[in-house]
Steps between C-alpha positions, in 0.01 A plus 500: 500500500286423805162662549476795733313469826200692363493292183484188718223660710306563178538131409336402830813383685404501871866495610556812291207673672653426841844611378351821358336584831819417689722699263286810461305524827756744642469732201120487498475536878728806505288668232175411679619646831555836329137513389323335793443634848488164683670162470162329456414729210843437345457122536168513315646712222808275468269200450310690230828595333623141486165389355542770231857383435376142463224609260737724301801269487421397141551862390858512632753557222866486611601702194296797626560498875670300772292294744546746791398789275191315374398404854562851634284650225211263577539574871504874435182483292315293760618733778383808311165329438478415870585856601242646262233262630580613853469862386825614651861561411772245583600516866855609422400779264543859601450706186717782631797267555510358149812684386737270687668243279436129559786290626658259253388140516728317743367149452731284288210305350370812326586507135745717315197666344378618841841649578517663157151642546603648834814650345298645211240637743769665711627695196166677457460851634330523842163617363488210252590257779233646724213479251607158368516362852151631569363357173680166482559396860191653656254477211389863513329652197660789313231728638568396862872552448442848356273585792746367759809665352345827382643432153295557185345180364694533173828526691418186698425310178820628338715403801351150500535452125857630478603307810361173367662557161838564661471188718393289200790628288747430781366146550504429126862616480599288801325191360687535170829489689394219733698177466283200428485224758407145425410254769682168481289222354420233759 
């Protein structure tokens, strides 16, 4: 089986680095634009994200996550760090509009896992979706979520915990039923 793009990046393959940037720049850029107020700011953050991807490529394990999922998680962490350093919320965040459900991923290069995660997320009740979105996508603390939603702190923690458990169980069930795919040997 051939090495994944990130495994080749970890081995120091310069062509793989270029291919990684070419393949995932759209994903990283779209995430950065949600958190940044200007194109210049987004460009700086995208560069930082790709440096983090390059430094973290050796930690990629294809048995745990797909490449797009791994890259999106690194991007999300760097964007939350950037937002916290700037001392403001992401540009697209309006705490009072968090109850709306996200749209399903429409990009074909996103993995089955991303689609399954969206499906699992959409089965949660609206309050669980709301607090999980605030915690996971926007990096808010439990206390900030409780303050913003007027929910008791314990309720916020319970919604997050139960929501994550339900998503994990759904993903585990889906992965058990997933057909295995083997790349042809070159």
